[in-house]
C-alpha angles and dihedrals in degrees: 000000000000103000095176094058106098122213109271098196105073139149092248095074140280122324117258122243088250092054092050092048092048091052092049092049092049091049093051091047091052095046096043097040090229124119087190121004125236119248088262092056100033097095094051092043094051092044090053091050089051093048093049092045090053094045092048091050091051091049095049092047091050095051120084116249113278112247126213113253110231114242113238120222 
């Protein structure tokens, strides 16, 4: 659905707060259809970004670290 959202759970370490926020913003933009909300929709838009940022952070903290899969010869 959101092709420009990159995976945040990688083997190179935890996602930064900025990466989590950017993914949440992209998701809300895609779902709402707004690149930038109007004044009338701004509060709901920003609340959704905050909720999704928080939920994503909780999810990533709850998952075990991703391990590299060894390459077989």
